[in-house]
C-alpha positions in Angstrom: 17.7 -3.4 -0.1 20.1 -3.3 -3.0 21.4 -6.7 -2.1 17.9 -8.1 -2.3 17.3 -6.5 -5.7 20.6 -7.8 -7.0 19.8 -11.3 -6.0 16.8 -11.5 -8.3 17.2 -12.8 -11.8 14.5 -12.6 -14.5 13.5 -15.1 -17.1 10.7 -16.3 -19.3 8.6 -17.6 -16.4 9.4 -14.9 -14.0 5.8 -13.5 -13.9 4.4 -17.0 -13.5 6.5 -17.5 -10.4 5.4 -14.2 -8.9 1.7 -14.9 -9.5 2.0 -18.4 -7.9 3.9 -16.9 -5.0 1.3 -14.2 -4.5 -1.4 -16.8 -4.4 0.4 -19.0 -1.8 1.6 -16.2 0.4 -1.8 -14.7 0.6 -3.4 -18.1 1.5 -0.8 -19.4 3.9 1.3 -16.5 5.1 5.0 -16.3 5.0 5.9 -19.2 7.4 3.1 -21.4 6.1 4.2 -21.0 2.4 6.7 -23.5 1.2 8.7 -23.6 -2.1 7.0 -26.8 -3.3 3.6 -25.2 -3.1 4.7 -22.0 -4.8 6.4 -23.9 -7.6 3.2 -26.0 -8.0 1.0 -22.9 -8.1 3.3 -21.2 -10.6 3.5 -24.3 -12.8 7.3 -24.4 -12.7 10.0 -26.6 -11.3 11.8 -25.7 -8.0 15.0 -25.3 -10.1 13.3 -22.7 -12.2 12.0 -20.9 -9.1 15.4 -20.9 -7.5 17.0 -19.6 -10.7 15.0 -16.4 -10.2 15.0 -16.1 -6.5 17.6 -17.5 -4.1 15.2 -17.8 -1.2 11.6 -17.4 0.0 12.3 -14.1 1.7 13.5 -12.5 -1.5 10.5 -13.8 -3.4 8.1 -12.5 -0.8 9.7 -9.0 -0.8 9.4 -8.8 -4.6 5.7 -9.9 -4.5 5.0 -7.2 -2.0 6.9 -4.6 -3.9 5.2 -5.2 -7.2 1.7 -5.5 -5.8 2.1 -2.3 -3.7 3.4 -0.4 -6.7 0.5 -1.7 -8.8 -2.0 -0.7 -6.2 -0.5 2.8 -5.8 -0.2 3.4 -9.5 -3.8 2.4 -10.1 -5.0 4.7 -7.3 -3.1 7.7 -8.6 -3.9 7.0 -12.3 -7.6 7.5 -11.5 -7.1 11.0 -10.0 -8.1 13.8 -12.4 -5.5 16.5 -11.7 -7.9 19.3 -12.8 -10.7 18.2 -10.5 -11.5 20.3 -7.4 -9.3 19.4 -4.4 -12.2 17.9 -2.4 -13.2 15.6 -5.2 -9.6 14.3 -5.6 -9.1 13.8 -1.9 -12.4 11.9 -1.5 -11.3 9.6 -4.3 -7.9 9.1 -2.8 -9.3 8.5 0.6 -11.6 5.9 -0.7 -8.9 4.0 -2.5 -6.5 4.2 0.4 -9.1 3.0 2.9 -10.1 0.1 0.7 -6.5 -1.0 0.2 -6.0 -1.1 4.0 -9.1 -3.2 4.4 -8.4 -5.5 1.5 -7.2 -9.1 2.1 -3.9 -8.3 0.4 -3.3 -5.1 2.4 -4.1 -6.9 5.6 -2.0 -10.0 4.9 1.0 -8.1 3.6 1.0 -5.9 6.7 0.8 -8.8 9.0 3.5 -10.8 7.3 5.9 -7.8 7.1 5.4 -6.8 10.7 5.8 -10.4 11.9 9.0 -11.1 9.9 10.7 -7.7 10.1 12.6 -8.6 13.3 14.1 -11.7 11.7 14.6 -10.1 8.3 15.1 -6.4 8.7 15.7 -5.9 5.0 12.3 -7.4 4.2 10.6 -4.8 6.5 12.7 -2.0 5.0 11.9 -3.0 1.5 8.2 -3.3 2.2 8.2 0.1 3.8 10.0 1.7 0.8 7.7 0.0 -1.7 4.5 0.4 0.3 3.9 3.1 2.9 6.7 5.4 1.8 5.8 5.1 -1.9 2.2 5.8 -1.1 3.1 8.9 0.9 5.5 10.1 -1.8 2.9 9.8 -4.6 0.2 11.4 -2.4 2.6 14.2 -1.7 3.0 14.9 -5.4 -0.7 15.3 -5.7 -0.9 17.6 -2.7 1.9 19.7 -4.0 0.0 20.3 -7.2 -3.0 21.6 -5.3 -0.7 23.8 -3.2 0.7 25.3 -6.4 -2.8 25.9 -7.6 -3.7 27.7 -4.4 -6.3 25.2 -3.2 -4.3 23.9 -0.3 -1.8 25.7 2.1 0.7 23.1 3.3 4.2 23.9 4.7 5.2 20.3 5.3 4.0 18.1 2.5 5.4 14.9 4.0 3.7 15.5 7.3 0.4 16.3 5.5 0.6 13.1 3.4 1.3 11.0 6.5 -1.7 12.5 8.3 -4.0 11.9 5.4 -3.0 8.2 5.2 -3.5 7.7 8.9 -6.9 9.4 8.9 -8.0 6.9 6.3 -7.3 4.0 8.7 -9.5 5.2 11.5 -10.8 2.2 13.5 -11.6 0.1 10.5 -8.1 -1.0 9.8 -7.5 -2.0 13.4 -10.8 -3.9 13.5 -9.8 -5.9 10.5 -6.3 -6.4 11.7 -7.6 -7.8 15.0 -10.0 -10.2 13.2 -13.1 -8.3 14.1 -15.0 -8.8 10.8 -18.4 -7.7 12.0 -19.5 -6.5 8.6 -17.7 -3.4 7.5 -20.2 -1.7 5.2 -20.0 0.8 2.4 -21.6 3.3 4.9 -18.7 2.6 7.3 -16.1 3.3 4.6 -17.9 6.5 3.5 -18.1 7.7 7.1 -14.4 7.2 7.6 -13.3 8.7 4.2 -15.7 11.6 4.5 -14.5 12.5 8.0 -10.8 12.2 6.8 -11.3 14.6 4.0 -13.2 17.1 6.1 -10.6 17.1 8.8 -7.8 17.4 6.3 -9.4 20.3 4.5 -10.2 22.0 7.9 -6.4 22.0 8.5 -5.0 22.6 5.1 -7.8 24.0 3.0 -7.3 27.6 1.9 -10.7 28.8 2.9 -10.2 27.3 6.4 -6.8 29.0 6.6 -8.3 32.3 5.5 -10.9 32.1 8.2 -8.3 31.8 10.9 -6.4 34.9 10.0 
């Protein structure tokens, strides 16, 4: 992953290139995107594009990393650390679920899974900047509620993983398989509500006290 990072060079039109690349990758996928289209969408020459990124694979991995970081940062920034744990978990669950169902979330997942066997470092970089980062930031929030005595969790990483997976439920798989039969706000609320209820049933202090 460090080799990929080291290959990137920044310049005045760096952000333009990233935005153009994001547009083309999301529209055409990894294989369907070509450098000419990306340069055109970014409003730069191919020479400028290649001066920043040595190949399409590196460019895609950087687009995925930046967008995942932006999405995770936005989700965490909206969480009020003094709010009751159930309030924060419901907000987090809603944002996590909507990200998984978004066009970007679906497309990035498909591309990275499809290409990871050919470019293992691409898959590794996506995992580090996407799923792993999300779980790490979620773990930080859970740890704060453990410290406040509102949750009882011995394995923060496991709990964070479980929360993320609960938010997928069947909605993520349906979208991934192209079953777009009208996922509604009620569907999302049903999934996120059930995820929070199950999580609190396992890790909530009141639930733990009732078992002892």
